[in-house]
N, C-alpha and C positions, 0 to 999 in steps of 0.2 A: 541493577541500577534502578533506583527509585524514580518515581514520577517527577519529583523535584529535580533530581540530577539530570533527567532527560530534558526537562524544560530549560535548565541552565545551559546544558551542552548545546541545545538547539539555538538558544539566544546567542551563544558565543559564536557558533558557526554562521548564523545569518547576519551577524554584525559586519561580516566581511563581504556580503553580497550586495549587488546593486538592486534597484527597485524591481526590475523585471524578474530577477532571480527570486527575490522575496515573494513576489506575487505568484510565481510558478510553484514555489514551495507551499504557500497557503492553499492554492488550488489542489495540489497533490494531497496535502494533509486532509482537506475536506472530503475529497473523493475517496481516499482510503478509509476514512471514517464511515462514509456511506457504504463502501464495499464490505467493511467488517460487519456493519449492521445487517446487510443483505445476507452475508454468510450465516450469521447467527439466526436470522429468520428462517433460512432454508434448513438449517440443522434442527430447529424447533418443529418443522413440519415433517421430519423423519428422513431427511437426506443427509448424506455425508458429503462434505465438500473439500476438495484438495485443489490448491492453486499451484499450477505448474508453469515454469518458465517455458515459453514456446519459441521465443526469439530474443535477440538483444538488438536494440536500436542504437546506432552509432551516429555521431555528428562530427563535424570538423573539430579539430583540437583534441581528439581523443576522448570525448565525453560519450557516455553510454548509459542506457537504462534497460532493465529487463521488462519484457512484455509477457503478460500472464494469460492463462486460459484456465477456466474452472473444469475440474473433473468431478462429475456428480455421480454418486452411487446411491441408489435406493435400496434399503435393506429389505430382504424378504420377510414377510410376516411369519412369526414363529408359530 
């Protein structure tokens, strides 16, 4: 899926959301962007990073979200 298709799909999905949901999605997207930048920075310093699901948060109505924890590995010098 190209970036354009992702944007179109995102806009289609968010058109059915209320303002609180749209705000939550924007905050999540911004935080994920910062997380991705932090992962890339850690990799550039010589670390390997794996994100693992450690739990799943549930709320009323059957909604859920995965909670993550980083697994960090430092490579041994060759």
